[in-house]
N, CA, C and O atoms as a GROMACS GRO file, in nm:
protein
  608
    1MET      N    1  -5.234 -10.801   6.133
    1MET     CA    2  -5.324 -10.911   6.157
    1MET      C    3  -5.382 -10.955   6.023
    1MET      O    4  -5.402 -10.874   5.933
    2ASN      N    5  -5.409 -11.083   6.011
    2ASN     CA    6  -5.461 -11.132   5.884
    2ASN      C    7  -5.604 -11.083   5.863
    2ASN      O    8  -5.657 -11.012   5.948
    3GLY      N    9  -5.666 -11.119   5.752
    3GLY     CA   10  -5.796 -11.068   5.714
    3GLY      C   11  -5.912 -11.113   5.800
    3GLY      O   12  -6.020 -11.053   5.793
    4ARG      N   13  -5.894 -11.214   5.881
    4ARG     CA   14  -6.003 -11.264   5.964
    4ARG      C   15  -6.034 -11.166   6.077
    4ARG      O   16  -5.943 -11.112   6.141
    5ARG      N   17  -6.162 -11.143   6.100
    5ARG     CA   18  -6.205 -11.056   6.210
    5ARG      C   19  -6.164 -11.122   6.342
    5ARG      O   20  -6.190 -11.240   6.364
    6LYS      N   21  -6.099 -11.044   6.427
    6LYS     CA   22  -6.050 -11.097   6.555
    6LYS      C   23  -6.118 -11.027   6.671
    6LYS      O   24  -6.171 -10.917   6.658
    7LYS      N   25  -6.115 -11.094   6.784
    7LYS     CA   26  -6.161 -11.032   6.908
    7LYS      C   27  -6.036 -10.990   6.984
    7LYS      O   28  -5.946 -11.072   7.009
    8ILE      N   29  -6.030 -10.862   7.020
    8ILE     CA   30  -5.909 -10.805   7.080
    8ILE      C   31  -5.942 -10.741   7.214
    8ILE      O   32  -6.032 -10.657   7.224
    9ALA      N   33  -5.870 -10.782   7.317
    9ALA     CA   34  -5.881 -10.718   7.449
    9ALA      C   35  -5.780 -10.605   7.454
    9ALA      O   36  -5.661 -10.625   7.428
   10LEU      N   37  -5.826 -10.486   7.487
   10LEU     CA   38  -5.741 -10.368   7.500
   10LEU      C   39  -5.725 -10.340   7.649
   10LEU      O   40  -5.823 -10.310   7.717
   11VAL      N   41  -5.603 -10.351   7.698
   11VAL     CA   42  -5.579 -10.349   7.843
   11VAL      C   43  -5.488 -10.233   7.881
   11VAL      O   44  -5.379 -10.217   7.826
   12GLY      N   45  -5.534 -10.152   7.976
   12GLY     CA   46  -5.450 -10.043   8.024
   12GLY      C   47  -5.515  -9.970   8.140
   12GLY      O   48  -5.636  -9.975   8.158
   13SER      N   49  -5.433  -9.902   8.216
   13SER     CA   50  -5.484  -9.824   8.328
   13SER      C   51  -5.515  -9.682   8.280
   13SER      O   52  -5.492  -9.648   8.164
   14HIS      N   53  -5.566  -9.602   8.371
   14HIS     CA   54  -5.601  -9.463   8.339
   14HIS      C   55  -5.478  -9.383   8.302
   14HIS      O   56  -5.364  -9.428   8.320
   15GLY      N   57  -5.501  -9.265   8.250
   15GLY     CA   58  -5.391  -9.175   8.217
   15GLY      C   59  -5.330  -9.207   8.082
   15GLY      O   60  -5.401  -9.240   7.987
   16GLY      N   61  -5.199  -9.196   8.075
   16GLY     CA   62  -5.128  -9.213   7.949
   16GLY      C   63  -5.144  -9.349   7.884
   16GLY      O   64  -5.149  -9.359   7.762
   17HIS      N   65  -5.153  -9.453   7.965
   17HIS     CA   66  -5.169  -9.588   7.909
   17HIS      C   67  -5.298  -9.598   7.828
   17HIS      O   68  -5.296  -9.644   7.714
   18LEU      N   69  -5.407  -9.555   7.886
   18LEU     CA   70  -5.537  -9.560   7.819
   18LEU      C   71  -5.541  -9.461   7.702
   18LEU      O   72  -5.600  -9.490   7.598
   19THR      N   73  -5.481  -9.345   7.719
   19THR     CA   74  -5.476  -9.244   7.613
   19THR      C   75  -5.406  -9.300   7.490
   19THR      O   76  -5.450  -9.278   7.377
   20GLU      N   77  -5.297  -9.373   7.509
   20GLU     CA   78  -5.225  -9.431   7.395
   20GLU      C   79  -5.307  -9.541   7.328
   20GLU      O   80  -5.304  -9.554   7.206
   21ILE      N   81  -5.379  -9.619   7.406
   21ILE     CA   82  -5.466  -9.721   7.346
   21ILE      C   83  -5.573  -9.654   7.261
   21ILE      O   84  -5.600  -9.697   7.149
   22LEU      N   85  -5.634  -9.549   7.313
   22LEU     CA   86  -5.739  -9.478   7.239
   22LEU      C   87  -5.683  -9.415   7.112
   22LEU      O   88  -5.752  -9.410   7.010
   23ALA      N   89  -5.559  -9.368   7.115
   23ALA     CA   90  -5.496  -9.311   6.996
   23ALA      C   91  -5.477  -9.417   6.888
   23ALA      O   92  -5.476  -9.385   6.769
   24LEU      N   93  -5.463  -9.541   6.928
   24LEU     CA   94  -5.443  -9.652   6.834
   24LEU      C   95  -5.573  -9.719   6.791
   24LEU      O   96  -5.571  -9.811   6.709
   25ARG      N   97  -5.683  -9.676   6.846
   25ARG     CA   98  -5.810  -9.744   6.818
   25ARG      C   99  -5.841  -9.761   6.669
   25ARG      O  100  -5.894  -9.865   6.630
   26PRO      N  101  -5.808  -9.664   6.583
   26PRO     CA  102  -5.833  -9.686   6.439
   26PRO      C  103  -5.761  -9.810   6.384
   26PRO      O  104  -5.808  -9.869   6.287
   27ALA      N  105  -5.650  -9.848   6.443
   27ALA     CA  106  -5.577  -9.966   6.397
   27ALA      C  107  -5.656 -10.095   6.422
   27ALA      O  108  -5.629 -10.198   6.360
   28PHE      N  109  -5.753 -10.088   6.511
   28PHE     CA  110  -5.831 -10.206   6.545
   28PHE      C  111  -5.967 -10.210   6.476
   28PHE      O  112  -6.047 -10.300   6.502
   29GLU      N  113  -5.994 -10.112   6.388
   29GLU     CA  114  -6.121 -10.111   6.315
   29GLU      C  115  -6.133 -10.239   6.233
   29GLU      O  116  -6.036 -10.290   6.179
   30GLY      N  117  -6.254 -10.289   6.227
   30GLY     CA  118  -6.278 -10.415   6.156
   30GLY      C  119  -6.265 -10.536   6.246
   30GLY      O  120  -6.285 -10.649   6.203
   31HIS      N  121  -6.230 -10.512   6.373
   31HIS     CA  122  -6.219 -10.619   6.471
   31HIS      C  123  -6.311 -10.588   6.589
   31HIS      O  124  -6.349 -10.472   6.610
   32ASP      N  125  -6.345 -10.688   6.663
   32ASP     CA  126  -6.427 -10.669   6.784
   32ASP      C  127  -6.333 -10.642   6.900
   32ASP      O  128  -6.245 -10.723   6.929
   33THR      N  129  -6.352 -10.530   6.967
   33THR     CA  130  -6.265 -10.494   7.078
   33THR      C  131  -6.346 -10.477   7.206
   33THR      O  132  -6.465 -10.446   7.204
   34PHE      N  133  -6.277 -10.497   7.317
   34PHE     CA  134  -6.333 -10.464   7.448
   34PHE      C  135  -6.217 -10.424   7.537
   34PHE      O  136  -6.102 -10.463   7.514
   35PHE      N  137  -6.248 -10.345   7.639
   35PHE     CA  138  -6.146 -10.292   7.729
   35PHE      C  139  -6.145 -10.369   7.861
   35PHE      O  140  -6.249 -10.412   7.911
   36ILE      N  141  -6.026 -10.383   7.916
   36ILE     CA  142  -6.009 -10.425   8.055
   36ILE      C  143  -5.926 -10.314   8.119
   36ILE      O  144  -5.810 -10.293   8.082
   37THR      N  145  -5.985 -10.245   8.214
   37THR     CA  146  -5.920 -10.130   8.276
   37THR      C  147  -5.967 -10.119   8.421
   37THR      O  148  -6.035 -10.207   8.472
   38TYR      N  149  -5.929 -10.010   8.485
   38TYR     CA  150  -5.971  -9.987   8.622
   38TYR      C  151  -6.101  -9.908   8.626
   38TYR      O  152  -6.137  -9.839   8.530
   39GLU      N  153  -6.172  -9.919   8.738
   39GLU     CA  154  -6.288  -9.834   8.762
   39GLU      C  155  -6.241  -9.691   8.773
   39GLU      O  156  -6.133  -9.664   8.826
   40GLY      N  157  -6.320  -9.598   8.724
   40GLY     CA  158  -6.285  -9.457   8.737
   40GLY      C  159  -6.351  -9.373   8.631
   40GLY      O  160  -6.409  -9.424   8.535
   41ALA      N  161  -6.343  -9.243   8.651
   41ALA     CA  162  -6.409  -9.148   8.561
   41ALA      C  163  -6.358  -9.159   8.417
   41ALA      O  164  -6.436  -9.148   8.323
   42SER      N  165  -6.228  -9.181   8.400
   42SER     CA  166  -6.173  -9.183   8.264
   42SER      C  167  -6.210  -9.310   8.187
   42SER      O  168  -6.194  -9.314   8.065
   43SER      N  169  -6.260  -9.411   8.255
   43SER     CA  170  -6.302  -9.532   8.185
   43SER      C  171  -6.453  -9.544   8.174
   43SER      O  172  -6.504  -9.640   8.114
   44ALA      N  173  -6.526  -9.450   8.231
   44ALA     CA  174  -6.672  -9.458   8.235
   44ALA      C  175  -6.735  -9.461   8.096
   44ALA      O  176  -6.836  -9.528   8.075
   45ALA      N  177  -6.678  -9.389   8.001
   45ALA     CA  178  -6.736  -9.380   7.867
   45ALA      C  179  -6.693  -9.494   7.775
   45ALA      O  180  -6.746  -9.506   7.664
   46LEU      N  181  -6.599  -9.576   7.817
   46LEU     CA  182  -6.551  -9.685   7.732
   46LEU      C  183  -6.656  -9.795   7.724
   46LEU      O  184  -6.716  -9.834   7.824
   47SER      N  185  -6.676  -9.843   7.602
   47SER     CA  186  -6.772  -9.951   7.585
   47SER      C  187  -6.731 -10.033   7.463
   47SER      O  188  -6.689  -9.977   7.362
   48PRO      N  189  -6.742 -10.163   7.472
   48PRO     CA  190  -6.767 -10.242   7.593
   48PRO      C  191  -6.641 -10.245   7.680
   48PRO      O  192  -6.528 -10.244   7.630
   49ALA      N  193  -6.662 -10.250   7.809
   49ALA     CA  194  -6.547 -10.248   7.900
   49ALA      C  195  -6.576 -10.324   8.029
   49ALA      O  196  -6.688 -10.328   8.078
   50TYR      N  197  -6.470 -10.383   8.080
   50TYR     CA  198  -6.471 -10.444   8.213
   50TYR      C  199  -6.384 -10.356   8.300
   50TYR      O  200  -6.269 -10.329   8.268
   51ARG      N  201  -6.441 -10.311   8.410
   51ARG     CA  202  -6.370 -10.221   8.500
   51ARG      C  203  -6.337 -10.294   8.629
   51ARG      O  204  -6.426 -10.341   8.700
   52ILE      N  205  -6.209 -10.302   8.658
   52ILE     CA  206  -6.157 -10.375   8.774
   52ILE      C  207  -6.125 -10.276   8.885
   52ILE      O  208  -6.077 -10.166   8.858
   53LYS      N  209  -6.151 -10.314   9.008
   53LYS     CA  210  -6.108 -10.229   9.120
   53LYS      C  211  -5.956 -10.236   9.129
   53LYS      O  212  -5.896 -10.340   9.107
   54LYS      N  213  -5.895 -10.122   9.162
   54LYS     CA  214  -5.749 -10.119   9.175
   54LYS      C  215  -5.705 -10.217   9.283
   54LYS      O  216  -5.771 -10.234   9.386
   55PHE      N  217  -5.593 -10.281   9.256
   55PHE     CA  218  -5.548 -10.384   9.350
   55PHE      C  219  -5.406 -10.362   9.400
   55PHE      O  220  -5.363 -10.432   9.492
   56HIS      N  221  -5.333 -10.267   9.344
   56HIS     CA  222  -5.193 -10.254   9.384
   56HIS      C  223  -5.176 -10.200   9.525
   56HIS      O  224  -5.070 -10.219   9.585
   57ASP      N  225  -5.277 -10.132   9.581
   57ASP     CA  226  -5.262 -10.087   9.720
   57ASP      C  227  -5.330 -10.182   9.818
   57ASP      O  228  -5.327 -10.158   9.939
   58HIS      N  229  -5.390 -10.289   9.768
   58HIS     CA  230  -5.456 -10.388   9.854
   58HIS      C  231  -5.402 -10.527   9.819
   58HIS      O  232  -5.458 -10.594   9.732
   59PRO      N  233  -5.296 -10.570   9.884
   59PRO     CA  234  -5.231 -10.696   9.846
   59PRO      C  235  -5.324 -10.817   9.841
   59PRO      O  236  -5.306 -10.904   9.756
   60LEU      N  237  -5.422 -10.824   9.929
   60LEU     CA  238  -5.511 -10.940   9.929
   60LEU      C  239  -5.608 -10.938   9.811
   60LEU      O  240  -5.660 -11.043   9.772
   61ARG      N  241  -5.633 -10.821   9.754
   61ARG     CA  242  -5.722 -10.811   9.637
   61ARG      C  243  -5.659 -10.874   9.513
   61ARG      O  244  -5.730 -10.905   9.417
   62VAL      N  245  -5.530 -10.893   9.514
   62VAL     CA  246  -5.463 -10.951   9.397
   62VAL      C  247  -5.528 -11.083   9.358
   62VAL      O  248  -5.549 -11.108   9.239
   63PHE      N  249  -5.559 -11.167   9.454
   63PHE     CA  250  -5.616 -11.299   9.425
   63PHE      C  251  -5.754 -11.288   9.363
   63PHE      O  252  -5.786 -11.360   9.268
   64THR      N  253  -5.837 -11.198   9.416
   64THR     CA  254  -5.971 -11.183   9.359
   64THR      C  255  -5.966 -11.122   9.220
   64THR      O  256  -6.048 -11.154   9.134
   65VAL      N  257  -5.870 -11.033   9.197
   65VAL     CA  258  -5.856 -10.972   9.065
   65VAL      C  259  -5.814 -11.076   8.962
   65VAL      O  260  -5.868 -11.077   8.851
   66TRP      N  261  -5.720 -11.163   8.995
   66TRP     CA  262  -5.681 -11.269   8.902
   66TRP      C  263  -5.801 -11.357   8.867
   66TRP      O  264  -5.819 -11.394   8.751
   67ALA      N  265  -5.883 -11.389   8.965
   67ALA     CA  266  -6.003 -11.470   8.940
   67ALA      C  267  -6.102 -11.394   8.851
   67ALA      O  268  -6.162 -11.452   8.761
   68GLU      N  269  -6.119 -11.266   8.878
   68GLU     CA  270  -6.210 -11.184   8.798
   68GLU      C  271  -6.162 -11.175   8.652
   68GLU      O  272  -6.242 -11.186   8.560
   69ILE      N  273  -6.034 -11.155   8.634
   69ILE     CA  274  -5.978 -11.147   8.498
   69ILE      C  275  -5.992 -11.282   8.427
   69ILE      O  276  -6.020 -11.286   8.308
   70PHE      N  277  -5.971 -11.390   8.499
   70PHE     CA  278  -5.989 -11.523   8.439
   70PHE      C  279  -6.132 -11.539   8.388
   70PHE      O  280  -6.153 -11.588   8.277
   71ARG      N  281  -6.230 -11.497   8.468
   71ARG     CA  282  -6.371 -11.507   8.426
   71ARG      C  283  -6.398 -11.422   8.301
   71ARG      O  284  -6.471 -11.464   8.211
   72ILE      N  285  -6.341 -11.303   8.298
   72ILE     CA  286  -6.358 -11.216   8.181
   72ILE      C  287  -6.301 -11.282   8.056
   72ILE      O  288  -6.368 -11.287   7.952
   73LEU      N  289  -6.181 -11.333   8.065
   73LEU     CA  290  -6.117 -11.398   7.950
   73LEU      C  291  -6.192 -11.523   7.907
   73LEU      O  292  -6.204 -11.550   7.788
   74ARG      N  293  -6.242 -11.599   8.003
   74ARG     CA  294  -6.320 -11.719   7.969
   74ARG      C  295  -6.448 -11.682   7.896
   74ARG      O  296  -6.489 -11.751   7.802
   75LYS      N  297  -6.511 -11.574   7.938
   75LYS     CA  298  -6.635 -11.529   7.873
   75LYS      C  299  -6.608 -11.473   7.733
   75LYS      O  300  -6.678 -11.508   7.638
   76GLU      N  301  -6.508 -11.388   7.721
   76GLU     CA  302  -6.483 -11.316   7.596
   76GLU      C  303  -6.401 -11.395   7.494
   76GLU      O  304  -6.420 -11.378   7.373
   77ARG      N  305  -6.311 -11.480   7.540
   77ARG     CA  306  -6.226 -11.561   7.451
   77ARG      C  307  -6.158 -11.477   7.342
   77ARG      O  308  -6.178 -11.501   7.224
   78PRO      N  309  -6.076 -11.378   7.383
   78PRO     CA  310  -6.010 -11.295   7.280
   78PRO      C  311  -5.906 -11.375   7.203
   78PRO      O  312  -5.847 -11.471   7.254
   79ASP      N  313  -5.884 -11.334   7.079
   79ASP     CA  314  -5.777 -11.391   6.998
   79ASP      C  315  -5.644 -11.323   7.031
   79ASP      O  316  -5.538 -11.385   7.030
   80VAL      N  317  -5.654 -11.193   7.062
   80VAL     CA  318  -5.536 -11.109   7.084
   80VAL      C  319  -5.558 -11.024   7.208
   80VAL      O  320  -5.670 -10.978   7.233
   81VAL      N  321  -5.452 -11.003   7.285
   81VAL     CA  322  -5.454 -10.907   7.396
   81VAL      C  323  -5.349 -10.802   7.365
   81VAL      O  324  -5.233 -10.835   7.338
   82PHE      N  325  -5.390 -10.676   7.369
   82PHE     CA  326  -5.301 -10.564   7.342
   82PHE      C  327  -5.296 -10.474   7.464
   82PHE      O  328  -5.400 -10.444   7.524
   83SER      N  329  -5.176 -10.430   7.501
   83SER     CA  330  -5.163 -10.340   7.616
   83SER      C  331  -5.049 -10.242   7.598
   83SER      O  332  -4.950 -10.270   7.530
   84THR      N  333  -5.066 -10.126   7.661
   84THR     CA  334  -4.960 -10.027   7.670
   84THR      C  335  -4.908 -10.019   7.813
   84THR      O  336  -4.829  -9.931   7.847
   85GLY      N  337  -4.951 -10.111   7.895
   85GLY     CA  338  -4.889 -10.119   8.025
   85GLY      C  339  -4.975 -10.088   8.145
   85GLY      O  340  -5.097 -10.071   8.137
   86SER      N  341  -4.907 -10.081   8.253
   86SER     CA  342  -4.954 -10.071   8.390
   86SER      C  343  -4.973 -10.211   8.444
   86SER      O  344  -4.984 -10.308   8.368
   87GLU      N  345  -4.978 -10.220   8.575
   87GLU     CA  346  -4.980 -10.352   8.639
   87GLU      C  347  -5.102 -10.436   8.604
   87GLU      O  348  -5.097 -10.558   8.619
   88ILE      N  349  -5.210 -10.376   8.557
   88ILE     CA  350  -5.328 -10.453   8.520
   88ILE      C  351  -5.297 -10.549   8.404
   88ILE      O  352  -5.363 -10.652   8.389
   89ALA      N  353  -5.198 -10.515   8.322
   89ALA     CA  354  -5.162 -10.600   8.208
   89ALA      C  355  -5.098 -10.732   8.252
   89ALA      O  356  -5.109 -10.832   8.180
   90ILE      N  357  -5.034 -10.734   8.366
   90ILE     CA  358  -4.960 -10.854   8.408
   90ILE      C  359  -5.052 -10.975   8.426
   90ILE      O  360  -5.028 -11.077   8.362
   91PRO      N  361  -5.157 -10.968   8.508
   91PRO     CA  362  -5.243 -11.086   8.520
   91PRO      C  363  -5.316 -11.118   8.391
   91PRO      O  364  -5.337 -11.235   8.359
   92VAL      N  365  -5.356 -11.015   8.316
   92VAL     CA  366  -5.427 -11.041   8.190
   92VAL      C  367  -5.335 -11.116   8.094
   92VAL      O  368  -5.378 -11.215   8.035
   93PHE      N  369  -5.211 -11.072   8.078
   93PHE     CA  370  -5.120 -11.138   7.985
   93PHE      C  371  -5.092 -11.283   8.026
   93PHE      O  372  -5.098 -11.373   7.942
   94TYR      N  373  -5.061 -11.305   8.152
   94TYR     CA  374  -5.026 -11.441   8.193
   94TYR      C  375  -5.145 -11.537   8.185
   94TYR      O  376  -5.129 -11.651   8.141
   95LEU      N  377  -5.261 -11.492   8.226
   95LEU     CA  378  -5.380 -11.578   8.215
   95LEU      C  379  -5.416 -11.601   8.069
   95LEU      O  380  -5.449 -11.713   8.030
   96ALA      N  381  -5.411 -11.496   7.988
   96ALA     CA  382  -5.447 -11.509   7.846
   96ALA      C  383  -5.352 -11.603   7.773
   96ALA      O  384  -5.395 -11.680   7.687
   97LYS      N  385  -5.225 -11.598   7.806
   97LYS     CA  386  -5.125 -11.680   7.737
   97LYS      C  387  -5.137 -11.828   7.776
   97LYS      O  388  -5.141 -11.916   7.690
   98PHE      N  389  -5.142 -11.854   7.905
   98PHE     CA  390  -5.132 -11.992   7.951
   98PHE      C  391  -5.264 -12.066   7.962
   98PHE      O  392  -5.264 -12.189   7.962
   99PHE      N  393  -5.374 -11.995   7.973
   99PHE     CA  394  -5.503 -12.064   7.981
   99PHE      C  395  -5.584 -12.053   7.852
   99PHE      O  396  -5.667 -12.140   7.825
  100PHE      N  397  -5.561 -11.949   7.773
  100PHE     CA  398  -5.645 -11.926   7.656
  100PHE      C  399  -5.566 -11.915   7.526
  100PHE      O  400  -5.625 -11.893   7.420
  101ARG      N  401  -5.436 -11.931   7.532
  101ARG     CA  402  -5.349 -11.932   7.414
  101ARG      C  403  -5.367 -11.810   7.325
  101ARG      O  404  -5.364 -11.821   7.202
  102CYS      N  405  -5.386 -11.695   7.385
  102CYS     CA  406  -5.402 -11.570   7.310
  102CYS      C  407  -5.267 -11.521   7.260
  102CYS      O  408  -5.163 -11.549   7.319
  103ARG      N  409  -5.271 -11.448   7.150
  103ARG     CA  410  -5.151 -11.377   7.105
  103ARG      C  411  -5.142 -11.250   7.185
  103ARG      O  412  -5.243 -11.183   7.210
  104LEU      N  413  -5.021 -11.215   7.227
  104LEU     CA  414  -5.001 -11.099   7.313
  104LEU      C  415  -4.916 -10.994   7.243
  104LEU      O  416  -4.808 -11.024   7.192
  105ILE      N  417  -4.967 -10.871   7.240
  105ILE     CA  418  -4.894 -10.758   7.183
  105ILE      C  419  -4.881 -10.652   7.291
  105ILE      O  420  -4.980 -10.608   7.349
  106TYR      N  421  -4.757 -10.614   7.317
  106TYR     CA  422  -4.731 -10.513   7.419
  106TYR      C  423  -4.658 -10.396   7.356
  106TYR      O  424  -4.560 -10.414   7.285
  107LEU      N  425  -4.708 -10.275   7.381
  107LEU     CA  426  -4.643 -10.153   7.336
  107LEU      C  427  -4.597 -10.077   7.459
  107LEU      O  428  -4.678 -10.028   7.537
  108GLU      N  429  -4.466 -10.067   7.475
  108GLU     CA  430  -4.411  -9.995   7.591
  108GLU      C  431  -4.458  -9.850   7.583
  108GLU      O  432  -4.448  -9.787   7.478
  109CYS      N  433  -4.506  -9.800   7.692
  109CYS     CA  434  -4.560  -9.664   7.701
  109CYS      C  435  -4.455  -9.561   7.657
  109CYS      O  436  -4.336  -9.580   7.680
  110SER      N  437  -4.500  -9.454   7.593
  110SER     CA  438  -4.407  -9.353   7.542
  110SER      C  439  -4.329  -9.283   7.652
  110SER      O  440  -4.225  -9.222   7.624
  111ALA      N  441  -4.376  -9.290   7.775
  111ALA     CA  442  -4.302  -9.230   7.887
  111ALA      C  443  -4.173  -9.304   7.917
  111ALA      O  444  -4.084  -9.249   7.982
  112GLN      N  445  -4.162  -9.428   7.873
  112GLN     CA  446  -4.042  -9.508   7.896
  112GLN      C  447  -3.944  -9.482   7.782
  112GLN      O  448  -3.950  -9.548   7.678
  113VAL      N  449  -3.855  -9.387   7.802
  113VAL     CA  450  -3.762  -9.347   7.697
  113VAL      C  451  -3.634  -9.430   7.700
  113VAL      O  452  -3.589  -9.477   7.595
  114SER      N  453  -3.577  -9.450   7.817
  114SER     CA  454  -3.450  -9.522   7.824
  114SER      C  455  -3.448  -9.632   7.930
  114SER      O  456  -3.351  -9.708   7.938
  115THR      N  457  -3.553  -9.642   8.009
  115THR     CA  458  -3.559  -9.742   8.114
  115THR      C  459  -3.684  -9.828   8.096
  115THR      O  460  -3.793  -9.773   8.084
  116PRO      N  461  -3.671  -9.959   8.093
  116PRO     CA  462  -3.788 -10.045   8.080
  116PRO      C  463  -3.883 -10.030   8.200
  116PRO      O  464  -3.839 -10.008   8.313
  117SER      N  465  -4.011 -10.042   8.173
  117SER     CA  466  -4.109 -10.039   8.282
  117SER      C  467  -4.109 -10.174   8.354
  117SER      O  468  -4.064 -10.274   8.299
  118VAL      N  469  -4.159 -10.175   8.475
  118VAL     CA  470  -4.172 -10.300   8.550
  118VAL      C  471  -4.264 -10.395   8.474
  118VAL      O  472  -4.233 -10.512   8.457
  119THR      N  473  -4.377 -10.343   8.428
  119THR     CA  474  -4.472 -10.428   8.354
  119THR      C  475  -4.407 -10.482   8.228
  119THR      O  476  -4.422 -10.601   8.197
  120GLY      N  477  -4.336 -10.399   8.155
  120GLY     CA  478  -4.268 -10.446   8.034
  120GLY      C  479  -4.171 -10.558   8.062
  120GLY      O  480  -4.166 -10.657   7.988
  121ARG      N  481  -4.093 -10.545   8.169
  121ARG     CA  482  -3.997 -10.651   8.204
  121ARG      C  483  -4.068 -10.781   8.242
  121ARG      O  484  -4.018 -10.890   8.213
  122VAL      N  485  -4.183 -10.770   8.306
  122VAL     CA  486  -4.254 -10.890   8.352
  122VAL      C  487  -4.323 -10.962   8.236
  122VAL      O  488  -4.325 -11.085   8.234
  123VAL      N  489  -4.378 -10.888   8.140
  123VAL     CA  490  -4.451 -10.954   8.030
  123VAL      C  491  -4.364 -10.984   7.909
  123VAL      O  492  -4.402 -11.064   7.824
  124TYR      N  493  -4.248 -10.922   7.899
  124TYR     CA  494  -4.159 -10.940   7.783
  124TYR      C  495  -4.136 -11.087   7.746
  124TYR      O  496  -4.144 -11.121   7.628
  125PRO      N  497  -4.107 -11.174   7.842
  125PRO     CA  498  -4.076 -11.313   7.804
  125PRO      C  499  -4.191 -11.389   7.738
  125PRO      O  500  -4.167 -11.489   7.670
  126ILE      N  501  -4.314 -11.344   7.755
  126ILE     CA  502  -4.426 -11.422   7.702
  126ILE      C  503  -4.498 -11.354   7.586
  126ILE      O  504  -4.591 -11.412   7.530
  127THR      N  505  -4.456 -11.233   7.547
  127THR     CA  506  -4.526 -11.163   7.440
  127THR      C  507  -4.492 -11.222   7.303
  127THR      O  508  -4.384 -11.277   7.282
  128ASP      N  509  -4.587 -11.209   7.212
  128ASP     CA  510  -4.565 -11.250   7.074
  128ASP      C  511  -4.507 -11.136   6.992
  128ASP      O  512  -4.433 -11.157   6.896
  129LEU      N  513  -4.543 -11.013   7.031
  129LEU     CA  514  -4.488 -10.894   6.967
  129LEU      C  515  -4.468 -10.789   7.075
  129LEU      O  516  -4.563 -10.750   7.143
  130PHE      N  517  -4.345 -10.745   7.091
  130PHE     CA  518  -4.311 -10.646   7.194
  130PHE      C  519  -4.254 -10.524   7.124
  130PHE      O  520  -4.149 -10.532   7.060
  131LEU      N  521  -4.324 -10.411   7.135
  131LEU     CA  522  -4.286 -10.289   7.065
  131LEU      C  523  -4.241 -10.182   7.163
  131LEU      O  524  -4.297 -10.167   7.271
  132VAL      N  525  -4.139 -10.107   7.123
  132VAL     CA  526  -4.094  -9.993   7.202
  132VAL      C  527  -4.110  -9.868   7.116
  132VAL      O  528  -4.106  -9.874   6.994
  133GLN      N  529  -4.128  -9.753   7.183
  133GLN     CA  530  -4.148  -9.628   7.110
  133GLN      C  531  -4.021  -9.543   7.104
  133GLN      O  532  -4.021  -9.436   7.044
  134TRP      N  533  -3.916  -9.591   7.167
  134TRP     CA  534  -3.788  -9.519   7.167
  134TRP      C  535  -3.676  -9.619   7.140
  134TRP      O  536  -3.669  -9.724   7.203
  135LYS      N  537  -3.588  -9.585   7.046
  135LYS     CA  538  -3.479  -9.676   7.008
  135LYS      C  539  -3.388  -9.718   7.124
  135LYS      O  540  -3.344  -9.833   7.126
  136PRO      N  541  -3.357  -9.629   7.222
  136PRO     CA  542  -3.269  -9.673   7.331
  136PRO      C  543  -3.321  -9.795   7.408
  136PRO      O  544  -3.243  -9.869   7.469
  137LEU      N  545  -3.451  -9.817   7.405
  137LEU     CA  546  -3.506  -9.933   7.476
  137LEU      C  547  -3.474 -10.065   7.408
  137LEU      O  548  -3.479 -10.170   7.471
  138LEU      N  549  -3.443 -10.061   7.279
  138LEU     CA  550  -3.406 -10.184   7.210
  138LEU      C  551  -3.287 -10.251   7.276
  138LEU      O  552  -3.282 -10.373   7.289
  139GLU      N  553  -3.190 -10.170   7.318
  139GLU     CA  554  -3.071 -10.225   7.385
  139GLU      C  555  -3.106 -10.287   7.520
  139GLU      O  556  -3.045 -10.385   7.561
  140LYS      N  557  -3.204 -10.231   7.587
  140LYS     CA  558  -3.242 -10.279   7.720
  140LYS      C  559  -3.320 -10.410   7.712
  140LYS      O  560  -3.304 -10.498   7.796
  141TYR      N  561  -3.405 -10.422   7.609
  141TYR     CA  562  -3.490 -10.540   7.599
  141TYR      C  563  -3.427 -10.654   7.520
  141TYR      O  564  -3.444 -10.770   7.557
  142GLY      N  565  -3.357 -10.624   7.415
  142GLY     CA  566  -3.295 -10.732   7.339
  142GLY      C  567  -3.362 -10.760   7.207
  142GLY      O  568  -3.443 -10.682   7.158
  143GLN      N  569  -3.327 -10.874   7.150
  143GLN     CA  570  -3.364 -10.909   7.014
  143GLN      C  571  -3.513 -10.925   6.989
  143GLN      O  572  -3.558 -10.908   6.875
  144CYS      N  573  -3.589 -10.957   7.088
  144CYS     CA  574  -3.732 -10.982   7.066
  144CYS      C  575  -3.815 -10.854   7.064
  144CYS      O  576  -3.933 -10.858   7.031
  145ALA      N  577  -3.755 -10.740   7.099
  145ALA     CA  578  -3.826 -10.613   7.094
  145ALA      C  579  -3.811 -10.552   6.955
  145ALA      O  580  -3.712 -10.575   6.886
  146ALA      N  581  -3.911 -10.473   6.916
  146ALA     CA  582  -3.908 -10.408   6.786
  146ALA      C  583  -3.943 -10.260   6.802
  146ALA      O  584  -4.022 -10.223   6.888
  147TYR      N  585  -3.883 -10.178   6.717
  147TYR     CA  586  -3.911 -10.035   6.715
  147TYR      C  587  -3.980 -10.002   6.583
  147TYR      O  588  -3.927 -10.033   6.476
  148ARG      N  589  -4.097  -9.940   6.591
  148ARG     CA  590  -4.171  -9.902   6.471
  148ARG      C  591  -4.204  -9.753   6.472
  148ARG      O  592  -4.286  -9.706   6.393
  149GLY      N  593  -4.141  -9.678   6.561
  149GLY     CA  594  -4.172  -9.537   6.576
  149GLY      C  595  -4.259  -9.516   6.698
  149GLY      O  596  -4.298  -9.612   6.765
  150GLY      N  597  -4.289  -9.392   6.725
  150GLY     CA  598  -4.369  -9.360   6.842
  150GLY      C  599  -4.504  -9.303   6.804
  150GLY      O  600  -4.528  -9.267   6.689
  151LEU      N  601  -4.591  -9.296   6.900
  151LEU     CA  602  -4.723  -9.238   6.879
  151LEU      C  603  -4.717  -9.086   6.877
  151LEU      O  604  -4.804  -9.020   6.820
  152ILE      N  605  -4.614  -9.032   6.941
  152ILE     CA  606  -4.604  -8.886   6.953
  152ILE      C  607  -4.542  -8.828   6.827
  152ILE      O  608  -4.524  -8.707   6.817
   0.00000   0.00000   0.00000
């Protein structure tokens, strides 16, 4: 990122996705960051953070979640959205790209060694930078994906 201080949304669900984002937090020093994640014990200490109720087991909640994420993005106006995945990244990426013209950076989770994730396949066409942590995934994603090594 250039020398200008940026506002960055860090998006991920609990578990490995959030753990990988936290491992990368030093890379975002000097920028203003905030989290968009799910409600739960593992996100309670994150600040600043927006905690969304899980929606994948409640199909009708999908609509309210998209509206909630739109309001968050309108309020925060991030320059960049960064995610390591999970379904929460899908509405954030699409709303951020088409309504707020954010730059999108996606890092495929380290658990995806040879098979693309569903979230990765859905956001791949709209990302500005798509990174994989395992070389075999380059063949699956194509020319727009990049390998820079893994977090592990």
